[in-house]
VOPAGU-2260 file (C-alpha; in pm, 1 decimal, decimal comma):
REM VOPAGU-2260
SITE   aa  ch    i         X         Y         Z
SITE  MET   A    0   11956,2   12665,6   15637,7
SITE  ASN   A    1   12100,2   12403,5   15404,6
SITE  PRO   A    2   12189,8   12095,1   15613,2
SITE  PRO   A    3   12378,5   11898,6   15346,3
SITE  GLU   A    4   12640,0   12170,2   15301,6
SITE  GLY   A    5   12924,1   12167,7   15553,5
SITE  SER   A    6   12983,9   12511,9   15695,0
SITE  GLY   A    7   13335,3   12637,0   15625,1
SITE  GLY   A    8   13319,5   12912,7   15880,8
SITE  SER   A    9   13562,6   13198,4   15920,3
SITE  SER   A   10   13865,4   13159,8   16136,4
SITE  PRO   A   11   13906,2   13400,3   16426,6
SITE  ARG   A   12   14185,5   13654,0   16388,9
SITE  ASP   A   13   14492,2   13433,6   16351,6
SITE  SER   A   14   14852,7   13476,0   16463,6
SITE  THR   A   15   14938,3   13695,1   16164,0
SITE  GLY   A   16   14647,5   13933,1   16221,3
SITE  THR   A   17   14425,8   13846,7   15922,8
SITE  ASN   A   18   14050,1   13803,3   15953,7
SITE  GLU   A   19   14018,8   13619,4   15622,2
SITE  PRO   A   20   13877,4   13264,7   15625,7
SITE  TRP   A   21   14139,9   12992,6   15645,6
SITE  PHE   A   22   14053,9   12859,9   15298,4
SITE  THR   A   23   14117,0   13187,9   15110,4
SITE  CYS   A   24   14437,5   13036,9   14961,5
SITE  LEU   A   25   14259,5   12725,3   14834,2
SITE  PRO   A   26   14090,6   12671,7   14497,7
SITE  GLY   A   27   13777,5   12463,0   14465,1
SITE  CYS   A   28   13793,9   12092,1   14387,5
SITE  GLN   A   29   13549,8   11825,1   14280,4
SITE  THR   A   30   13500,3   11453,0   14247,4
SITE  GLU   A   31   13232,9   11205,8   14142,9
SITE  VAL   A   32   13017,7   11002,3   14378,2
SITE  PRO   A   33   12806,7   10697,2   14282,1
SITE  CYS   A   34   12452,5   10813,2   14345,1
SITE  GLY   A   35   12134,5   10640,1   14235,3
SITE  THR   A   36   12192,7   10481,1   13895,3
SITE  GLY   A   37   12478,7   10709,9   13795,6
SITE  ARG   A   38   12760,8   10925,5   13922,9
SITE  HIS   A   39   12714,1   11281,8   14044,7
SITE  SER   A   40   12964,8   11563,3   14079,7
SITE  VAL   A   41   13035,4   11674,2   14437,0
SITE  GLY   A   42   13239,8   11988,8   14472,7
SITE  TRP   A   43   13409,0   12187,9   14746,6
SITE  ASP   A   44   13430,0   12564,4   14725,3
SITE  ALA   A   45   13492,2   12834,7   14987,2
SITE  GLY   A   46   13455,9   12593,9   15277,7
SITE  SER   A   47   13135,2   12414,6   15173,8
SITE  LEU   A   48   13033,5   12110,8   14973,4
SITE  ARG   A   49   12831,9   12175,7   14658,2
SITE  LEU   A   50   12581,6   11919,6   14527,1
SITE  ALA   A   51   12517,1   12019,6   14166,4
SITE  ALA   A   52   12279,2   11728,8   14102,1
SITE  HIS   A   53   12069,2   11803,7   14412,8
SITE  PRO   A   54   11954,6   12166,8   14399,4
SITE  ASP   A   55   11669,3   12097,5   14644,8
SITE  ALA   A   56   11866,7   11902,5   14904,4
SITE  GLU   A   57   11638,4   12012,6   15189,4
SITE  GLY   A   58   11333,2   11882,9   15003,3
SITE  GLU   A   59   11504,9   11549,5   14946,8
SITE  LEU   A   60   11579,4   11526,8   15317,9
SITE  VAL   A   61   11209,9   11577,2   15395,6
SITE  LEU   A   62   11112,9   11299,2   15154,9
SITE  ALA   A   63   11376,6   11069,8   15305,2
SITE  ALA   A   64   11236,8   11138,1   15653,3
SITE  LEU   A   65   10895,7   11025,9   15524,1
SITE  GLY   A   66   11036,6   10692,6   15411,6
SITE  GLY   A   67   11199,1   10771,7   15078,8
SITE  GLU   A   68   11552,3   10669,7   14985,2
SITE  LYS   A   69   11825,6   10918,4   15070,8
SITE  ALA   A   70   12069,6   10999,6   14791,0
SITE  ARG   A   71   12431,6   10908,2   14859,4
SITE  CYS   A   72   12547,2   11260,6   14770,4
SITE  ILE   A   73   12331,9   11395,2   15052,4
SITE  GLU   A   74   12454,2   11124,2   15291,0
SITE  VAL   A   75   12812,5   11229,6   15213,4
SITE  ALA   A   76   12735,5   11597,4   15272,3
SITE  GLU   A   77   12567,2   11514,1   15604,5
SITE  ALA   A   78   12871,1   11307,3   15706,1
SITE  TRP   A   79   13093,8   11605,1   15620,4
SITE  ALA   A   80   12886,0   11836,1   15838,3
SITE  ARG   A   81   12896,3   11590,6   16129,9
SITE  HIS   A   82   13278,1   11582,3   16133,3
SITE  THR   A   83   13387,7   11942,6   16073,3
SITE  ASP   A   84   13511,4   11972,4   16433,1
SITE  ASP   A   85   13596,2   11605,7   16493,1
SITE  LEU   A   86   13954,4   11590,9   16621,4
SITE  SER   A   87   13987,7   11224,0   16526,7
SITE  VAL   A   88   13986,1   11335,9   16160,9
SITE  LEU   A   89   14331,5   11484,3   16223,6
SITE  ALA   A   90   14464,7   11141,9   16319,4
SITE  ILE   A   91   14294,7   10957,1   16032,7
SITE  GLY   A   92   14366,7   11193,1   15744,2
SITE  PRO   A   93   14682,6   11206,1   15527,8
SITE  ARG   A   94   15010,2   11369,8   15635,6
SITE  HIS   A   95   15134,1   11467,6   15289,3
SITE  ALA   A   96   15046,9   11431,1   14922,2
SITE  GLY   A   97   15218,9   11093,0   14895,0
SITE  ASP   A   98   15032,4   10953,8   15195,4
SITE  GLU   A   99   14759,2   10779,8   14997,5
SITE  ILE   A  100   14459,9   10638,0   15183,6
SITE  ALA   A  101   14319,8   10365,5   14963,2
SITE  VAL   A  102   13946,5   10375,9   15027,8
SITE  GLY   A  103   13706,6   10346,6   14734,7
SITE  TRP   A  104   13330,7   10358,1   14694,3
SITE  ASP   A  105   13318,0    9977,7   14675,5
SITE  ASP   A  106   13452,0    9976,1   15033,0
SITE  VAL   A  107   13186,0   10226,3   15140,1
SITE  ILE   A  108   12903,7   10025,2   14982,5
SITE  ALA   A  109   13029,6    9697,6   15129,5
SITE  ALA   A  110   13056,5    9847,5   15479,5
SITE  ALA   A  111   12704,5    9994,1   15458,2
SITE  GLN   A  112   12558,5    9661,3   15347,1
SITE  ALA   A  113   12742,5    9470,7   15620,0
SITE  GLY   A  114   12601,8    9696,0   15894,1
SITE  GLN   A  115   12233,5    9705,2   15805,6
SITE  ALA   A  116   11978,9    9691,3   16092,5
SITE  PRO   A  117   12106,5    9409,7   16314,1
SITE  SER   A  118   11856,3    9234,4   16531,6
SITE  VAL   A  119   11920,8    9187,7   16903,3
SITE  THR   A  120   12023,1    8847,7   17036,2
SITE  VAL   A  121   11828,6    8724,6   17339,7
SITE  GLY   A  122   11936,0    8384,6   17465,5
SITE  SER   A  123   11967,8    8156,3   17163,1
SITE  GLY   A  124   11714,1    8337,2   16946,5
SITE  ARG   A  125   11711,7    8663,3   16752,4
SITE  MET   A  126   11428,5    8912,4   16774,7
SITE  LYS   A  127   11363,1    9282,7   16767,9
SITE  PRO   A  128   11376,8    9454,9   17108,0
SITE  ALA   A  129   11011,6    9560,6   17083,5
SITE  ALA   A  130   10905,0    9198,7   17035,5
SITE  MET   A  131   11061,1    9065,5   17357,0
SITE  ARG   A  132   10818,4    8936,5   17614,7
SITE  LEU   A  133   10937,6    8705,7   17892,6
SITE  ALA   A  134   10636,1    8650,6   18114,3
SITE  SER   A  135   10839,6    8496,5   18396,7
SITE  GLN   A  136   11027,1    8822,0   18461,3
SITE  PRO   A  137   10870,6    9107,9   18659,4
SITE  GLY   A  138   10795,1    9440,9   18489,3
SITE  PRO   A  139   11084,2    9646,3   18635,8
SITE  THR   A  140   11339,2    9380,7   18532,8
SITE  MET   A  141   11196,4    9371,8   18182,7
SITE  ALA   A  142   11213,5    9750,8   18159,1
SITE  ARG   A  143   11578,1    9757,8   18267,6
SITE  MET   A  144   11664,9    9480,9   18026,8
SITE  ALA   A  145   11489,5    9655,8   17739,2
SITE  ALA   A  146   11661,9    9985,8   17824,2
SITE  ARG   A  147   12005,4    9820,0   17825,4
SITE  GLN   A  148   11936,2    9653,2   17492,2
SITE  ARG   A  149   11809,5    9976,1   17340,5
SITE  GLN   A  150   12124,9   10150,6   17459,2
SITE  ALA   A  151   12344,7    9872,7   17317,3
SITE  GLN   A  152   12165,3    9891,1   16984,6
SITE  GLU   A  153   12193,5   10271,2   16972,7
SITE  GLU   A  154   12567,3   10248,5   17045,6
SITE  THR   A  155   12610,2    9986,8   16773,4
SITE  LEU   A  156   12420,9   10197,5   16521,4
SITE  ALA   A  157   12622,3   10508,8   16618,5
SITE  ALA   A  158   12949,5   10317,8   16570,6
SITE  GLN   A  159   12831,3   10189,3   16232,9
SITE  ARG   A  160   12728,8   10537,5   16122,1
SITE  ARG   A  161   13064,1   10680,3   16228,5
SITE  ARG   A  162   13249,9   10407,6   16038,8
SITE  ASN   A  163   13039,8   10467,7   15727,5
SITE  ASP   A  164   13086,7   10844,6   15762,1
SITE  ILE   A  165   13465,6   10819,8   15779,7
SITE  LEU   A  166   13488,1   10575,1   15490,1
SITE  SER   A  167   13270,0   10802,2   15274,2
SITE  LEU   A  168   13479,7   11108,6   15355,7
SITE  LEU   A  169   13802,9   10924,3   15277,7
SITE  ALA   A  170   13656,8   10795,6   14949,0
SITE  LEU   A  171   13619,5   11155,7   14831,0
SITE  GLY   A  172   13995,9   11164,2   14775,8
SITE  TYR   A  173   14301,5   11356,7   14890,6
SITE  GLY   A  174   14176,7   11705,1   14806,8
SITE  PHE   A  175   13866,5   11668,0   15019,3
SITE  GLN   A  176   14056,3   11491,4   15297,9
SITE  VAL   A  177   14300,2   11783,4   15325,3
SITE  ARG   A  178   14020,4   12039,7   15321,7
SITE  LEU   A  179   13834,2   11857,1   15597,6
SITE  ILE   A  180   14153,2   11853,4   15808,7
SITE  GLY   A  181   14178,8   12227,3   15752,1
SITE  GLN   A  182   13819,6   12276,7   15856,5
SITE  VAL   A  183   13866,5   12077,3   16178,2
SITE  ALA   A  184   14188,5   12262,2   16264,1
SITE  ALA   A  185   14021,2   12598,0   16198,3
SITE  ALA   A  186   13732,2   12500,8   16426,1
SITE  HIS   A  187   13978,0   12454,3   16713,9
SITE  ALA   A  188   14214,7   12742,2   16631,3
SITE  GLY   A  189   14223,6   13009,3   16897,8
SITE  ARG   A  190   14063,7   12784,3   17158,2
SITE  ASP   A  191   14233,5   12645,4   17463,4
SITE  GLY   A  192   14052,2   12315,4   17470,9
SITE  GLY   A  193   14248,8   12182,6   17766,3
SITE  GLU   A  194   14442,4   11861,9   17805,4
SITE  GLN   A  195   14189,4   11657,8   17608,1
SITE  VAL   A  196   14237,8   11870,4   17294,4
SITE  ARG   A  197   14600,3   11988,6   17300,1
SITE  PRO   A  198   14765,4   11645,5   17251,3
SITE  ALA   A  199   14554,4   11580,7   16940,4
SITE  LEU   A  200   14647,0   11916,9   16789,8
SITE  VAL   A  201   15017,1   11879,0   16873,8
SITE  ALA   A  202   15023,3   11528,8   16721,3
SITE  ALA   A  203   14841,5   11654,5   16410,7
SITE  ILE   A  204   15090,4   11938,0   16354,4
SITE  ALA   A  205   15393,2   11718,7   16429,9
SITE  GLY   A  206   15276,9   11445,3   16193,4
SITE  ARG   A  207   15247,2   11692,1   15905,7
SITE  LEU   A  208   15538,1   11920,9   15988,6
SITE  GLY   A  209   15781,7   11628,8   16021,0
SITE  PRO   A  210   15795,2   11538,8   15648,8
SITE  VAL   A  211   15814,8   11910,1   15558,3
SITE  ALA   A  212   16105,3   11964,6   15799,2
SITE  GLU   A  213   16282,4   11664,0   15649,6
SITE  GLU   A  214   16267,3   11828,5   15305,6
SITE  TRP   A  215   16358,1   12170,0   15448,1
SITE  LEU   A  216   16652,7   12074,7   15672,6
SITE  GLY   A  217   16725,2   11707,3   15605,2
SITE  ILE   A  218   16628,6   11632,7   15965,3
SITE  ASP   A  219   16456,6   11310,2   16067,1
SITE  PRO   A  220   16084,2   11370,9   16134,9
SITE  ASP   A  221   16128,2   11204,2   16475,6
SITE  GLN   A  222   16370,0   11484,1   16567,6
SITE  VAL   A  223   16099,9   11749,5   16533,8
SITE  THR   A  224   15942,4   11863,6   16862,3
SITE  VAL   A  225   15620,1   12062,9   16836,8
SITE  SER   A  226   15432,4   12272,8   17090,4
SITE  LEU   A  227   15115,4   12479,5   17056,6
SITE  HIS   A  228   15147,5   12855,7   17034,5
SITE  PHE   A  229   14862,2   13070,2   17171,5
SITE  ALA   A  230   15003,9   13425,7   17155,8
SITE  ARG   A  231   14936,1   13668,8   16870,9
SITE  SER   A  232   15278,2   13623,2   16710,7
SITE  TRP   A  233   15340,4   13340,6   16463,3
SITE  GLY   A  234   15535,8   13123,2   16709,9
SITE  ALA   A  235   15903,8   13035,5   16757,9
SITE  SER   A  236   16170,7   12794,2   16631,6
SITE  GLU   A  237   16522,7   12678,6   16712,7
SITE  LEU   A  238   16762,2   12405,7   16606,5
SITE  THR   A  239   16967,0   12244,7   16882,4
SITE  GLY   A  240   17216,9   11961,7   16924,1
SITE  TYR   A  241   17415,7   11751,5   16677,6
SITE  GLY   A  242   17376,0   11412,9   16517,0
SITE  ALA   A  243   17130,6   11190,7   16695,9
SITE  ASP   A  244   17067,6   11468,4   16950,2
SITE  ARG   A  245   16972,3   11722,3   16684,1
SITE  ARG   A  246   16628,3   11872,4   16745,1
SITE  LEU   A  247   16407,4   12119,1   16564,7
SITE  ARG   A  248   16189,8   12275,2   16831,9
SITE  ILE   A  249   15902,8   12473,8   16693,3
SITE  SER   A  250   15589,5   12632,9   16834,6
SITE  LEU   A  251   15297,2   12696,7   16601,0
SITE  PRO   A  252   14928,6   12785,2   16640,9
SITE  ALA   A  253   14666,4   12521,3   16561,1
SITE  GLY   A  254   14552,4   12742,7   16274,5
SITE  TRP   A  255   14880,6   12667,2   16090,4
SITE  LEU   A  256   14728,7   12332,9   15990,6
SITE  ALA   A  257   14442,9   12512,4   15818,0
SITE  SER   A  258   14575,9   12837,3   15670,7
SITE  VAL   A  259   14920,9   12701,6   15578,0
SITE  TRP   A  260   14942,8   12321,9   15556,5
SITE  ALA   A  261   14595,7   12249,3   15414,9
SITE  CYS   A  262   14649,7   12521,5   15153,8
SITE  GLY   A  263   14968,5   12353,6   15028,7
SITE  LEU   A  264   15188,7   12633,5   15162,9
SITE  ALA   A  265   15395,5   12449,5   15424,2
SITE  ARG   A  266   15719,0   12475,0   15222,9
SITE  VAL   A  267   15773,3   12712,1   14933,6
SITE  GLY   A  268   16117,9   12698,1   14776,7
SITE  ARG   A  269   16379,4   12716,2   15053,3
SITE  TYR   A  270   16133,5   12851,4   15309,6
SITE  LEU   A  271   15923,0   12693,9   15580,2
SITE  ILE   A  272   15599,5   12893,6   15580,1
SITE  VAL   A  273   15478,4   12979,7   15929,2
SITE  GLY   A  274   15194,0   13223,4   15862,1
SITE  VAL   A  275   14984,0   13405,6   15603,0
SITE  GLU   A  276   14976,7   13786,1   15597,9
SITE  GLN   A  277   14758,3   13846,1   15292,2
SITE  PRO   A  278   14573,7   13532,0   15183,5
SITE  GLY   A  279   14448,5   13488,5   14830,9
SITE  TRP   A  280   14433,9   13261,8   14527,9
SITE  PRO   A  281   14643,8   13233,4   14318,0
SITE  THR   A  282   14866,6   13497,8   14484,9
SITE  ALA   A  283   14930,2   13551,7   14855,6
SITE  ARG   A  284   15178,0   13710,9   15094,3
SITE  VAL   A  285   15317,7   13470,6   15352,6
SITE  LEU   A  286   15578,5   13459,2   15628,7
SITE  GLY   A  287   15869,9   13228,4   15554,8
SITE  LEU   A  288   16159,6   13100,5   15765,5
SITE  ARG   A  289   16488,6   13067,6   15577,7
SITE  SER   A  290   16639,1   12881,9   15875,0
SITE  PRO   A  291   16540,7   12788,2   16231,4
SITE  GLY   A  292   16564,7   13080,0   16470,9
SITE  ALA   A  293   16555,8   13337,4   16191,9
SITE  VAL   A  294   16305,4   13621,8   16170,6
SITE  PRO   A  295   16026,1   13528,6   15926,1
SITE  GLU   A  296   16044,2   13712,9   15593,9
SITE  PRO   A  297   15736,4   13839,9   15407,8
SITE  LEU   A  298   15718,3   13661,5   15072,0
SITE  ASP   A  299   15492,1   13709,7   14772,9
SITE  VAL   A  300   15401,0   13365,3   14642,4
SITE  HIS   A  301   15194,9   13249,9   14349,3
SITE  ALA   A  302   15032,8   12923,8   14243,3
SITE  ASP   A  303   14960,1   12786,2   13899,4
SITE  PRO   A  304   14583,0   12843,8   13862,0
SITE  ASP   A  305   14571,3   12570,1   13597,7
SITE  GLY   A  306   14758,5   12318,4   13812,0
SITE  PRO   A  307   14602,6   12034,8   14012,7
SITE  ALA   A  308   14350,6   12171,0   14261,4
SITE  ASP   A  309   14398,5   11882,9   14503,8
SITE  VAL   A  310   14763,9   11971,2   14567,2
SITE  PRO   A  311   14830,7   12340,2   14495,1
SITE  HIS   A  312   15194,4   12412,6   14407,0
SITE  TRP   A  313   15326,0   12751,2   14517,4
SITE  GLU   A  314   15642,0   12936,3   14415,0
SITE  VAL   A  315   15812,5   13251,8   14537,4
């Protein structure tokens, strides 16, 4: 087992019938992370983070557990692994390539320094929970008080860790943000997570499909209505109404976010891409809609292998 590497996982058989992992249409990408006294390369490839400067990441984790300092690269990889099925990532991450989230490593460092090991306030003084001793209070009351304070401190530390995790993941840049969104969507694809999960998935698809539909049809993103599709087919679409009452109604599986949107395939030429029949990089066969309500057409598409890895550009 290699804890610092986030597991990409393989998607279950998706709506187009392929068993290939969702990221088959994505090239690798990399960035630099301030680590120790320098900057280290952190890469993503085939669904996992790669730490070139830390070949013995497990050994470093053991040393850190014994009191040594943990490298930031490893902290980032652990944060990635903690959030690969976190639905809130879908709400935080970008909606399109122009949706820049301005978080840098200075922000990450400042947030980590601001949240270091707070002491617990008792009355007007500050002391560590283990040091509290109020002789006038009976034992059971003291125990309850200590338990509540321990719980409050644990919740505070958990909130701080989550904040630091999210900032670190955003600081990796757009390419990593998109790939993490794909990983989260793939983790929930094919599941019926109930009413607590469906709204998050619908909102995530709608928020990213809206700008694509605007380019495809000239329709306002607010006029796009999305529903989740659970059957084996790709989904369904229709365009209704006129003017302000115009609506694009479309049903897509959660896996669309991963295998299509995260791979930069949402719109290719004049087509809205709704599924992937034969995934691959830099060539793939996809299903494209020429217009709402039409039968999807199989299309052979190709990407420029020398183009930017963060935002793959595909052409028919």
